[in-house]
C-alpha positions as CSV (number, residue, x, y, z in Angstrom):
1,M,152.3,104.4,109.7
2,N,153.4,104.7,106.4
3,D,150.9,103.1,103.1
4,N,153.7,102.3,101.2
5,N,153.4,99.4,99.7
6,N,157.0,98.2,100.5
7,N,156.3,98.0,104.2
8,K,153.1,96.0,103.7
9,N,153.3,92.1,104.7
10,E,150.9,90.2,102.6
11,S,149.7,86.4,103.2
12,S,147.5,83.9,101.9
13,V,146.1,80.8,103.0
14,R,143.7,78.4,101.2
15,I,141.1,76.0,102.8
16,P,139.6,73.0,101.2
17,F,136.5,72.1,102.0
18,A,134.2,68.6,101.6
19,N,132.3,71.0,98.7
20,P,131.6,74.9,97.0
21,Q,128.6,75.1,99.3
22,H,130.6,74.8,102.7
23,A,133.1,77.0,101.4
24,S,130.5,79.5,100.4
25,I,128.9,79.4,103.9
26,A,132.1,80.1,105.7
27,K,133.2,83.2,103.4
28,Q,129.6,84.7,104.2
29,V,130.5,83.9,107.8
30,I,133.8,85.6,107.9
31,E,132.4,88.7,105.6
32,V,130.1,89.7,108.5
33,D,132.8,90.7,110.9
34,R,134.9,93.5,109.3
35,E,138.6,94.1,110.5
36,L,139.0,95.8,113.8
37,Q,141.7,97.7,112.2
38,P,140.5,98.8,108.3
39,H,143.8,101.3,108.2
40,A,146.1,98.7,109.3
41,V,144.8,95.1,107.9
42,K,143.3,94.4,104.6
43,R,141.5,90.6,104.0
44,E,140.2,89.5,100.4
45,L,138.2,86.3,100.4
46,R,137.2,84.6,97.6
47,L,136.2,81.2,96.3
48,D,138.2,78.6,94.2
49,G,135.5,76.1,93.7
50,D,135.7,74.4,97.0
51,V,138.7,76.3,98.4
52,L,138.2,79.3,100.3
53,V,141.1,81.4,99.4
54,A,142.2,84.6,101.7
55,T,144.6,86.8,101.2
56,F,145.7,89.7,104.2
57,S,147.7,92.9,103.8
58,T,148.9,94.5,107.1
59,L,151.3,97.1,108.1
60,T,153.2,94.7,110.5
61,V,154.3,91.1,111.0
62,R,152.9,91.3,114.0
63,L,149.0,92.4,112.9
64,A,149.9,89.3,110.6
65,R,150.4,86.9,112.7
66,L,147.4,88.4,115.0
67,T,144.8,88.6,112.2
68,L,146.0,85.2,110.5
69,N,145.5,83.4,114.1
70,S,142.3,85.1,114.6
71,F,141.1,83.8,110.8
72,L,142.1,80.6,111.4
73,E,140.1,79.9,115.0
74,N,137.0,81.0,113.0
75,I,137.5,78.7,110.3
76,D,138.1,76.1,113.5
77,L,135.0,77.2,114.4
78,I,133.4,76.9,111.5
79,V,134.4,73.8,109.9
80,R,133.3,72.1,113.4
81,T,129.6,73.8,113.2
82,I,129.3,72.7,109.2
83,S,131.0,68.7,110.3
84,Q,128.1,68.6,113.3
85,F,125.3,70.2,111.7
86,A,125.9,69.6,107.7
87,H,125.5,65.9,107.9
88,D,121.6,66.8,109.8
89,A,120.3,69.1,107.4
90,E,121.6,67.3,104.4
91,Q,118.9,64.4,106.2
92,S,116.6,67.2,106.8
93,S,116.0,68.7,103.4
94,T,116.1,65.1,101.9
95,S,114.0,62.9,104.2
96,H,111.0,66.0,104.2
97,S,108.2,65.7,101.6
98,L,105.1,67.1,100.7
99,A,102.4,65.3,102.7
100,L,99.2,65.9,100.8
101,P,95.9,65.1,102.8
102,S,94.4,62.2,101.2
103,A,91.2,62.6,99.6
């Protein structure tokens, strides 16, 4: 495979979240998994406020499609997980207070 930049396919996607914390969580979750074909797929993730920006560079159009589909499936799972648990986590963190025993 030629590593010439003219033969690369570049795609970017911007995923908005409810707040910067949710975008950061998504970025951290995705960063854990390395690309299966690092010689053929390069991924760059960055945050722009409450937006997760992902840029992919692939050697073929087919890899671009597969990579983007996989990424969006991961984002879907992350968004559903955040929406399921974020409200409970926020309530839990604000409702717990330190209870001191009375003297």
